[in-house]
C-alpha positions in Angstrom: 0.0 0.0 0.0 2.8 2.4 0.9 4.7 1.6 -2.3 1.5 2.1 -4.4 0.8 5.5 -2.8 4.4 6.6 -3.2 4.3 5.7 -6.9 1.1 7.6 -7.4 2.4 10.7 -5.8 5.5 10.6 -8.0 3.3 10.5 -11.1 2.4 13.8 -12.7 -1.2 13.6 -13.9 -0.7 16.3 -16.5 2.3 14.5 -18.1 1.4 10.8 -17.6 -2.4 10.9 -17.3 -3.1 7.3 -18.4 -0.4 6.0 -16.0 -1.9 8.1 -13.2 -5.4 6.7 -13.9 -4.2 3.1 -13.9 -2.5 3.6 -10.6 -5.6 5.2 -9.1 -7.7 2.2 -10.3 -5.2 -0.2 -8.7 -5.3 1.7 -5.4 -9.1 1.7 -5.3 -9.0 -2.1 -5.8 -6.6 -2.5 -2.9 -8.8 -0.3 -0.7 -11.8 -2.4 -1.7 -10.2 -5.8 -1.3 -8.7 -5.0 2.1 -11.8 -3.3 3.4 -9.9 -0.1 4.2 -12.9 2.2 4.6 -11.2 5.3 6.0 -8.3 5.2 3.5 -10.8 4.7 0.6 -12.8 7.7 1.7 -9.7 9.9 2.0 -8.6 8.8 -1.4 -12.0 9.7 -2.9 -11.4 13.2 -1.7 -8.0 13.2 -3.4 -9.5 12.1 -6.7 -12.2 14.8 -6.4 -9.6 17.4 -5.8 -7.6 16.3 -8.9 -10.8 16.3 -11.0 -10.6 12.8 -12.3 -14.0 11.5 -11.1 -15.4 12.0 -14.6 -13.2 9.2 -15.8 -15.6 6.2 -16.2 -13.1 3.6 -14.9 -12.4 5.6 -11.8 -16.1 6.1 -11.1 -16.8 2.4 -11.5 -14.0 1.4 -9.1 -15.3 3.9 -6.6 -18.8 2.5 -6.9 -17.5 -1.1 -6.4 -15.5 0.1 -3.3 -18.5 1.8 -1.7 -20.7 -1.2 -2.4 -18.1 -3.5 -0.8 -18.1 -1.1 2.2 -22.0 -1.1 2.1 -21.9 2.7 2.0 -25.2 3.1 0.2 -25.5 6.9 0.2 -22.1 7.4 -1.4 -22.8 4.5 -3.9 -26.1 6.1 -4.9 -24.5 9.5 -5.5 -22.0 7.9 -7.9 -24.9 6.1 -9.7 -26.7 9.5 -10.1 -23.5 11.0 -11.5 -23.7 8.6 -14.5 -26.9 10.4 -15.5 -28.6 7.4 -17.3 -28.4 3.7 -17.8 -25.0 2.1 -17.7 -24.7 -1.7 -18.1 -21.6 -2.1 -16.0 -23.1 0.0 -13.2 -26.3 -2.1 -13.2 -24.2 -5.3 -13.1 -22.3 -4.0 -10.1 -25.6 -3.2 -8.3 -27.0 -6.6 -9.1 -23.9 -8.3 -7.8 -23.9 -6.2 -4.6 -27.6 -7.0 -3.9 -26.9 -10.7 -4.4 -24.0 -10.6 -2.0 -26.2 -8.9 0.6 -28.9 -11.5 0.1 -31.4 -9.1 -1.5 -32.4 -11.6 -4.3 -35.8 -10.0 -4.9 -34.1 -6.5 -5.5 -31.5 -8.1 -7.8 -34.3 -9.8 -9.8 -36.2 -6.6 -10.0 -33.2 -4.7 -11.3 -32.5 -7.5 -13.8 -36.1 -7.4 -15.1 -36.1 -3.6 -15.5 -32.8 -3.5 -17.5 -33.3 -2.4 -21.1 -30.3 -4.5 -22.1 -28.3 -7.3 -20.6 -25.0 -9.1 -21.4 -23.6 -12.5 -20.5 -22.3 -11.1 -17.2 -25.8 -10.0 -16.2 -27.3 -13.4 -16.8 -24.4 -15.2 -15.1 -24.6 -13.0 -12.1 -28.3 -13.9 -11.5 -27.7 -17.6 -12.3 -24.8 -18.0 -9.9 -26.5 -15.8 -7.3 -29.6 -18.0 -7.2 -27.5 -21.1 -7.1 -25.6 -19.6 -4.2 -28.8 -19.5 -2.1 -29.9 -23.0 -3.2 -32.6 -21.8 -5.5 -31.7 -24.3 -8.2 -35.0 -24.3 -10.2 -35.1 -20.5 -10.5 -31.5 -20.4 -11.5 -32.1 -23.0 -14.3 -35.1 -21.0 -15.4 -32.9 -18.0 -16.1 -30.1 -20.3 -17.5 -32.4 -21.8 -20.1 -33.5 -18.3 -21.3 -30.0 -16.9 -21.4 -29.4 -15.9 -25.1 -25.6 -15.9 -24.6 -24.7 -19.1 -22.8 -21.0 -18.7 -22.8 -18.6 -21.0 -20.9 -18.9 -18.6 -17.9 -22.7 -19.1 -17.5 -22.5 -22.8 -18.2 -19.8 -23.1 -15.5 -21.8 -21.0 -13.1 -24.8 -23.4 -13.4 -22.6 -26.6 -13.2 -20.6 -25.3 -10.2 -23.9 -24.3 -8.5 -25.2 -27.8 -8.8 -22.0 -29.3 -7.4 -21.8 -26.9 -4.5 -25.5 -27.7 -3.6 -24.8 -31.4 -3.5 -26.5 -32.2 -6.9 -23.4 -33.4 -8.6 -25.3 -35.8 -10.9 -27.3 -32.8 -12.3 -24.0 -31.0 -12.7 -22.5 -33.8 -14.7 -25.6 -34.0 -16.9 -25.3 -30.3 -17.6 -21.6 -30.8 -18.4 -22.5 -33.3 -21.1 -24.9 -30.7 -22.6 -22.1 -28.2 -22.5 -19.9 -30.6 -24.6 -22.7 -31.3 -27.0 -23.3 -27.6 -27.5 -19.7 -27.1 -28.7 -18.7 -24.8 -25.9 -15.2 -25.5 -24.6 -14.8 -26.0 -20.8 -12.4 -23.8 -18.9 -10.3 -24.6 -15.8 -13.1 -23.7 -13.4 -15.5 -26.0 -15.3 -13.1 -28.9 -15.1 -12.4 -28.3 -11.4 -16.1 -28.4 -10.6 -16.6 -31.6 -12.7 -13.7 -33.3 -10.9 -15.3 -32.3 -7.6 -18.6 -33.9 -8.8 -16.7 -37.1 -9.5 -15.3 -37.0 -6.0 -18.7 -36.5 -4.5 -20.4 -39.4 -6.3 -17.3 -41.6 -5.8 -16.9 -42.5 -9.5 -13.1 -42.9 -10.1 -13.6 -44.3 -13.6 -15.6 -41.2 -14.6 -12.9 -39.1 -13.1 -10.3 -40.8 -15.2 -12.4 -40.2 -18.3 -12.6 -36.5 -17.4 -8.8 -36.6 -16.9 -8.5 -37.8 -20.5 -10.6 -34.9 -21.7 -8.6 -32.4 -19.6 -5.4 -33.6 -21.3 -7.0 -33.5 -24.7 -8.1 -29.9 -24.2 -4.7 -28.8 -22.8 -5.7 -28.1 -19.2 -3.5 -30.7 -17.5 -1.0 -28.1 -16.5 -3.5 -25.8 -14.9 -2.8 -25.6 -11.2 -6.4 -25.6 -10.0 -7.4 -28.5 -12.3 -4.4 -30.5 -11.2 -5.2 -29.8 -7.6 -8.8 -31.2 -8.1 -7.4 -34.3 -9.8 -5.0 -34.9 -6.9 -8.0 -34.7 -4.5 -10.0 -37.1 -6.7 -7.1 -39.6 -6.6 -6.7 -39.3 -2.9 -10.5 -39.8 -2.2 -10.4 -42.9 -4.3 -7.2 -44.1 -2.5 -5.3 -44.1 -5.8 -2.2 -42.7 -4.2 0.3 -43.6 -6.9 -1.9 -41.8 -9.5 -2.1 -38.7 -7.2 1.7 -38.6 -7.0 2.0 -38.9 -10.8 -0.3 -35.9 -11.2 1.7 -33.9 -8.7 5.0 -34.8 -10.3 3.7 -33.7 -13.8 2.7 -30.3 -12.6 4.9 -27.5 -14.0 3.7 -25.0 -11.4 2.5 -25.9 -7.9 0.8 -23.7 -5.3 0.3 -24.2 -1.6 -2.9 -26.2 -2.2 -0.9 -28.7 -4.4 1.7 -29.2 -1.8 -0.8 -29.5 1.0 -2.8 -32.1 -0.9 0.2 -34.3 -1.4 1.3 -33.8 2.2 -2.2 -34.9 3.3 -1.8 -38.0 1.1 1.3 -39.2 3.0 -0.4 -38.2 6.3 -3.4 -40.4 5.4 -1.2 -43.3 4.3 0.6 -43.1 7.7 4.0 -42.5 6.1 5.0 -39.8 8.6 8.7 -39.6 7.5 7.7 -38.9 3.9 5.0 -36.5 5.0 7.6 -34.6 7.0 10.0 -34.5 4.1 7.3 -33.0 1.9 6.4 -30.5 4.6 10.0 -29.4 5.0 10.4 -29.1 1.1 7.2 -26.9 0.8 8.2 -23.5 -0.6 5.1 -22.1 1.0 2.8 -23.3 3.8 -0.6 -22.4 5.0 -2.7 -23.1 8.2 -4.0 -26.4 6.6 -0.6 -27.8 5.9 0.6 -26.9 9.4 -2.5 -28.4 11.0 -2.2 -31.6 9.0 1.4 -32.4 10.0 0.7 -31.4 13.7 -2.4 -33.6 13.9 -0.6 -36.6 12.5 2.3 -36.3 14.9 -0.2 -36.1 17.8 -2.2 -39.1 16.5 1.0 -41.2 16.2 1.9 -40.5 19.8 4.9 -38.1 19.1 3.4 -35.4 21.2 6.7 -33.6 21.9 7.3 -33.1 18.1 3.6 -31.9 17.7 4.2 -29.2 20.3 7.5 -28.2 18.7 5.8 -27.8 15.3 3.0 -25.8 16.9 5.4 -23.4 18.5 7.1 -23.0 15.1 3.8 -22.4 13.4 2.9 -19.6 15.8 6.4 -18.1 15.6 6.1 -17.9 11.8 2.9 -15.8 12.2 0.3 -18.4 11.3 -3.0 -18.5 13.2 -3.8 -22.0 14.3 -7.1 -23.4 13.2 -9.7 -24.9 15.6 -8.6 -28.4 14.5 -5.0 -27.5 15.2 -5.8 -26.2 18.7 -7.8 -29.4 19.3 -4.7 -31.6 18.2 -2.4 -29.7 20.6 -4.9 -30.0 23.5 -5.0 -33.8 22.8 -1.2 -33.9 22.8 -1.0 -32.1 26.1 -3.7 -34.4 27.5 -1.6 -37.5 26.5 1.5 -35.9 28.1 -0.7 -35.0 31.2 0.8 -31.4 31.0 -1.9 -29.7 33.0 -0.2 -26.3 33.3 0.4 -25.9 29.5 -3.1 -27.1 28.9 -4.5 -24.4 31.2 -2.4 -21.8 29.4 -3.8 -22.9 26.1 -7.3 -22.9 27.6 -6.8 -19.2 28.6 -5.6 -18.4 25.0 -8.7 -20.0 23.3 -10.9 -18.1 25.8 -9.1 -14.9 24.8 -9.7 -15.4 21.1 -13.3 -16.5 21.8 -13.4 -20.1 20.6 -13.8 -21.9 23.9 -17.4 -22.6 23.0 -16.5 -24.6 19.9 -17.5 -28.2 20.5 -14.2 -29.6 19.2 -12.3 -27.4 21.6 -14.6 -28.2 24.5 -14.3 -32.0 23.9 -10.5 -31.6 23.8 -10.5 -29.5 27.0 -12.7 -32.0 28.9 -10.3 -34.8 27.7 -7.3 -32.8 28.9 -8.6 -32.1 32.4 -9.9 -35.6 32.9 -6.6 -37.3 31.8 -4.9 -35.0 34.3 -7.2 -36.1 37.0 -9.0 -32.8 37.2 -12.6 -34.0 36.5 -14.0 -30.9 38.3 -12.4 -28.6 35.8 -13.5 -30.9 33.0 -17.1 -30.7 34.3 -16.9 -26.9 34.4 -16.0 -26.9 30.7 -18.8 -29.4 30.0 -21.4 -27.4 31.9 -20.4 -24.1 30.1 -21.5 -25.5 26.7 -25.2 -24.9 26.1 -25.7 -27.0 23.0 -23.9 -30.2 23.8 -23.5 -32.9 21.2 -23.1 -36.6 21.9 -19.3 -36.4 21.5 -19.1 -34.0 24.4 -21.3 -36.1 26.6 -19.2 -39.1 25.7 -16.0 -37.2 26.6 -17.3 -36.3 30.1 -18.6 -39.8 30.8 -15.3 -41.3 29.6 -13.4 -38.9 31.8 -15.4 -39.9 34.9 -14.9 -43.6 34.0 -11.2 -43.2 33.5 -10.9 -41.7 37.0 -13.0 -44.4 38.6 -15.9 -42.0 39.4 -18.5 -44.4 38.1 -21.4 -42.9 40.1 -20.9 -39.6 38.4 -20.5 -41.3 35.0 -23.7 -43.3 35.6 -25.6 -40.1 36.5 -24.5 -38.4 33.2 -25.1 -41.6 31.2 -28.7 -41.9 32.6 -29.4 -38.2 31.8 -28.0 -38.2 28.2 -30.6 -36.9 25.7 -29.2 -39.3 23.1 -26.8 -42.1 23.2 -24.7 -43.9 20.6 -22.6 -47.1 20.8 -19.5 -45.0 21.8 -21.5 -43.8 24.9 -22.2 -47.4 25.9 -18.7 -48.4 25.2 -17.1 -45.7 27.3 -19.4 -46.5 30.2 -18.7 -50.3 30.0 -14.9 -49.7 29.7 -15.0 -47.7 33.0 -16.5 -50.7 34.8 -13.9 -53.0 33.2 -10.9 -50.8 34.2 -12.1 -50.8 37.9 -13.0 -54.5 37.9 -16.7 -54.0 38.5 -17.5 -57.0 36.3 -21.0 -57.6 37.4 -21.9 -54.0 36.2 -20.1 -54.7 32.9 -22.5 -57.5 32.0 -25.5 -55.6 33.4 -24.8 -52.5 31.3 -23.9 -54.6 28.2 -27.3 -56.4 28.4 -29.0 -53.0 28.7 -27.2 -52.0 25.6 -28.4 -55.0 23.6 -32.0 -54.5 24.8 -31.8 -50.8 23.7 -31.2 -52.0 20.1 -27.7 -50.5 19.9 -25.1 -52.6 18.1 -21.9 -53.0 20.1 -18.7 -51.8 18.5 -15.5 -53.9 18.3 -13.9 -52.1 21.2 -17.0 -52.7 23.4 -16.9 -56.4 22.6 -13.2 -56.4 23.4 -14.0 -54.8 26.8 -16.7 -57.4 27.6 -14.4 -60.2 26.6 -11.8 -58.8 29.0 -14.3 -59.0 31.8 -15.1 -62.6 30.8 -11.4 -63.5 30.9 -10.9 -61.8 34.2 -13.7 -63.8 35.8 -12.8 -66.9 33.8 -16.5 -66.9 32.7 -16.4 -69.3 29.8 -20.2 -69.5 29.4 -20.5 -65.7 29.0 -17.5 -65.6 26.7 -19.0 -68.2 24.4 -22.2 -66.2 24.3 -20.3 -63.0 23.3 -18.4 -65.1 20.7 -21.8 -66.0 19.2 -22.8 -62.4 19.0 -19.5 -61.5 17.3 -20.0 -64.3 14.7 -23.5 -63.1 14.0 -22.2 -59.5 13.3 -19.4 -60.8 11.1 -16.6 -59.3 13.3 -14.8 -62.6 13.9 -12.1 -61.8 11.3 -11.1 -58.6 13.0 -7.5 -58.9 14.4 -8.3 -57.2 17.7 -11.5 -59.2 18.4 -9.7 -62.4 17.4 -7.0 -61.5 19.8 -9.5 -60.8 22.6 -11.3 -64.1 21.9 -8.0 -66.0 22.0 -7.1 -64.4 25.3 -10.6 -65.1 26.8 -10.6 -68.8 25.9 -7.0 -69.3 27.1 -7.7 -67.6 30.5 -10.9 -69.6 30.9 -9.0 -72.8 30.4 -10.4 -73.7 27.0 -7.1 -73.8 25.2 -8.4 -75.8 22.3 -11.0 -73.1 21.4 -8.3 -70.5 21.9 -6.0 -72.3 19.4 -8.9 -72.6 16.9 -9.6 -68.8 17.0 -5.9 -68.1 16.7 -5.5 -70.5 13.7 -8.5 -69.0 11.9 -7.2 -65.4 12.1 -6.4 -64.1 8.6 -4.2 -61.4 10.1 -2.1 -61.5 13.3 -0.2 -58.8 15.0 2.3 -58.9 17.9 -0.6 -58.9 20.5 -2.2 -61.9 18.8 1.1 -63.9 18.9 1.8 -62.8 22.5 -1.7 -63.8 23.8 -1.4 -67.3 22.2 2.1 -67.9 23.4 1.2 -66.6 26.9 -2.0 -68.7 27.0 -0.2 -71.9 26.1 2.5 -71.3 28.7 0.1 -70.4 31.5 -2.2 -73.4 30.6 0.6 -75.9 31.1 1.5 -76.3 27.4 5.0 -75.0 27.8 6.5 -77.0 24.9 3.7 -75.9 22.5 4.3 -72.3 23.7 8.0 -72.4 22.9 7.3 -74.1 19.5 4.8 -71.3 18.6 7.4 -68.7 19.5 9.9 -70.3 17.2 7.2 -70.5 14.4 6.5 -66.8 14.9 10.2 -66.0 14.4 10.4 -68.1 11.3 7.2 -67.2 9.5 6.2 -63.7 10.5 7.7 -60.2 10.6 6.6 -59.6 14.2 9.4 -58.9 16.6 9.4 -60.4 20.1 8.2 -57.9 22.8 8.6 -57.8 26.6 5.4 -59.7 27.4 6.1 -62.4 24.8 9.6 -63.0 26.2 8.2 -63.1 29.7 5.8 -65.9 28.6 8.7 -67.7 27.0 10.7 -67.6 30.2 7.6 -68.7 32.1 7.3 -71.7 29.7 10.9 -72.6 30.2 10.5 -72.4 33.9 7.5 -74.7 34.0 8.9 -77.4 31.7 12.4 -77.4 33.2 14.3 -75.9 30.3 16.6 -73.9 32.5 19.5 -73.5 30.1 17.2 -72.7 27.3 15.5 -70.1 29.4 18.8 -68.5 30.4 19.7 -68.4 26.7 16.5 -66.5 26.0 17.1 -64.2 28.9 20.6 -63.4 27.7 19.3 -62.7 24.1 16.8 -60.2 25.3 19.2 -57.2 25.2 21.8 -58.6 22.8 19.5 -60.0 20.1 16.1 -58.3 20.6 17.2 -54.9 22.0 14.9 -55.3 25.1 16.3 -54.4 28.5 15.0 -57.0 31.0 12.7 -55.6 33.6 11.9 -56.7 37.2 9.3 -59.3 36.1 11.8 -61.0 33.7 14.4 -61.3 36.5 11.6 -62.7 38.7 10.7 -65.3 36.2 14.4 -66.4 35.8 14.8 -66.5 39.6 11.7 -68.7 39.8 13.1 -70.9 37.0 16.4 -71.4 38.8 14.7 -71.9 42.2 12.4 -74.6 40.8 15.3 -76.6 39.4 17.3 -76.4 42.7 19.9 -73.9 41.5 19.4 -71.8 44.5 22.8 -70.2 44.7 22.6 -69.0 41.1 19.1 -67.6 41.9 20.5 -65.7 44.9 23.4 -64.4 42.8 21.0 -63.2 40.1 19.0 -61.3 42.7 22.1 -59.7 44.1 23.3 -58.6 40.6 20.1 -57.0 39.6 20.6 -53.4 38.4 17.5 -52.3 40.4 15.7 -53.5 43.6 14.3 -57.0 43.1 10.5 -57.5 43.1 8.9 -59.1 46.2 7.8 -62.0 44.0 11.4 -62.8 43.1 12.4 -63.1 46.7 9.3 -65.1 47.4 10.1 -67.5 44.5 13.6 -68.1 46.0 12.2 -68.7 49.4 9.7 -71.2 47.9 12.6 -73.0 46.2 14.4 -73.1 49.5 11.4 -74.8 51.1 11.3 -77.4 48.4 15.0 -78.1 48.6 15.3 -77.5 52.4 17.9 -74.8 52.3 17.2 -72.8 55.5 20.3 -70.6 55.2 19.5 -69.0 51.9 15.8 -68.9 52.9 16.6 -66.8 56.1 18.8 -64.4 54.2 16.2 -63.9 51.5 13.3 -63.7 53.9 15.0 -60.8 55.8 15.4 -59.0 52.5 11.7 -59.6 51.7 10.6 -58.3 55.1 12.7 -55.1 54.6 11.4 -54.7 51.1 7.7 -55.0 51.9 6.8 -54.9 55.5 3.1 -55.1 54.8 3.5 -58.1 52.4 2.6 -61.4 54.1 4.3 -63.6 51.4 7.8 -63.6 53.0 6.5 -64.2 56.5 4.2 -67.1 55.4 6.8 -68.8 53.3 9.5 -68.6 55.9 7.0 -69.8 58.6 6.2 -72.8 56.3 10.0 -73.6 55.9 10.4 -73.6 59.7 7.3 -75.8 60.1 8.7 -78.3 57.5 11.9 -78.5 59.6 10.0 -78.9 62.8 11.3 -75.5 64.2 8.0 -74.7 65.9 9.4 -72.0 68.2 10.6 -70.1 65.0 7.1 -70.6 63.5 5.6 -69.1 66.7 8.0 -66.2 66.6 7.3 -65.5 62.9 3.5 -65.5 63.6 4.1 -63.1 66.5 6.2 -60.8 64.4 3.4 -60.7 61.8 0.9 -59.6 64.4 3.3 -56.9 65.7 3.8 -55.5 62.3 0.1 -55.7 61.4 0.7 -58.1 58.5 -2.3 -60.2 57.6 -2.4 -63.1 55.3 -4.5 -62.2 52.2 -7.9 -63.9 52.2 -8.4 -66.5 49.6 -11.8 -67.0 47.9 -13.4 -69.2 45.3 -16.3 -68.6 42.9 -18.7 -70.5 40.7 -20.9 -69.4 37.8 -24.5 -70.6 37.8 -26.9 -69.5 35.1 -24.7 -66.6 34.1 -24.5 -65.3 37.7 -21.2 -65.4 39.6 -21.2 -66.5 43.3 -18.1 -65.7 45.4 -17.2 -67.5 48.7 -14.7 -66.6 51.4 -13.5 -68.7 54.3 -16.1 -68.8 57.1 -18.2 -66.4 55.0 -21.9 -66.2 55.8 -22.9 -63.2 53.7 -24.3 -65.2 50.7 -28.1 -64.9 50.4 -28.5 -68.6 50.5 -25.8 -69.3 53.0 -28.1 -71.3 55.3 -29.3 -73.6 52.5 -25.7 -74.2 51.3 -24.6 -75.2 54.8 -27.6 -77.5 55.1 -26.7 -79.3 51.9 -23.0 -79.5 53.0 -24.1 -81.1 56.3 -26.3 -83.6 54.4 -23.4 -84.5 52.2 -21.1 -84.9 55.3 -23.6 -87.2 56.9 -24.0 -89.2 53.7 -20.2 -89.5 53.4 -19.8 -90.7 57.0 -22.6 -93.2 56.9 -21.1 -96.7 57.3 -23.5 -98.3 54.8 -21.8 -96.4 52.0 -18.4 -98.0 52.6 -17.6 -101.4 51.1 -16.8 -104.3 53.4 -13.9 -106.6 52.7 
């Protein structure tokens, strides 16, 4: 602007009048485009002073500027100065009234015009299309005596933007039959129509026509083709279109960036992003969102800071991605700072932002603040309700979650799933099945994650009957081939002791990931099929690209321990870091200690405990004490028990095991002293219990427990059985 004004003032109107007029026209356009009302008014005075308002092009540009500013009195004065009908002026007035939504006034002006040109007809056609009045628009289109490519394109684009792509395509065929040649805008609209109706073959036919008519190098047309290829998942074709482009704009680069983002190829997407000669808010948001979704939240935050530093204004989706990243990092303070910023710029009421804020506060354990955000939104959608219910569920506040769930205006399967998942996480399994049954009765179809949660509850309770019932529902819905549900079913059957069914599900899976292999290897090992577990592990290494993980190797060590393959287990343990790049954790050491202790190699087990790079788990010490009891090694047992007592004074395992060792050796005074020490330290033996499932209902029983509703009847039956068993007539005589 400053440069343009300087050039104008350096121009002498009397010597270079045409140049002066052209510069005035350019300045008026700048004032109009940028909405600089005060500057435009002052410049009007300058033009009046220099006596150039009589120039038609100046007057037209002034009229356009005042119409853009909606300064009607000034615009009307300029119209009066024309002193009669002017076609260009009338077109400007029709265009302005259409922009303001005054369609009846625009039509009245159109009808009263003594003459019209193609621009006049096109303005009304596109204006009516803009407001969804398709039939009226086509009435004028059919009566248009000019029908240039501009008016054809206005009608075609109108249909496409109003979701009537099929009618737009039919009109495009008429355009071709009429002999009118399409332009770049026509082709862009037609490609958009192909995208909307999902017809890739038709899109490729249009591509042939584009090449034939020489528009393949047009930037906007090529951008539309890239979008078409992306929507049809023809990524190679999209890249070919991009590579053929002689000129690319920020939309081209952003489209191809979005392609690699959608494909999940983050490294290539970042390379494209770094190569972009120009970026916009969309490209920044796309790369930030993908880093956040892939769990690299630190990099997402770095990119966000760079984006702001370079002067770009983050979009709502970008703010939402960053809030999600902060939620995953549980960075409450940074989240609060960003919350303050979105309040400052007035977008805290946006539903996407609200959902992200609720998620942030709940993941940071601040459900009260999350509820404040939730309550501040008047028009809540189901996603926001789900976020708050999920937040309460994650924090174990199931009463609050239930209250919201019961008062939801509408529910979807995600609402049910979030509620069920909360009960699973906090081991309220009776409620899991109760809510799941309510969900089925409501007519809502469970999602795959919901089925997975319920199967987890079945596995935790070893409820085989319920698990089979869920399996039947999964088969009925055709979900059995899903890798995650297949894995959940494999795990459920294995934990319920039905290893054959577990193997059948695993064998039928068309796709397996590391979790599938881990669950099956672990299931075989824990069900006593140690050799089969090790064989499956070797098969996985031979026939799949899955790399061993921590839990899988723990299962392998467990299998070696329970089938006596001590040397083989030690070999696997040594290979963890050297071959697989996995640093052994406490539970891996515990498993090896247990393996050595079971085989009587107690000194080696004690040495391993002493050489651990961190404090041993209580279970490792307990495993060694258990081995000492089996092999009657009181010396190592006493040393290990002292360590266990120091490690976990409230843990009864060490006391009980050492007491049992003393009892086996007949050292009853030591047994008494150990029991006395337990009482002094307030250590109690954990209470064991058993359960049984009858008609899909679980019954739990503790020692000397009389809380069961039918406790008296149960004891009567037990007494009857005792009498029957002690009756002499039931014993054979020899």
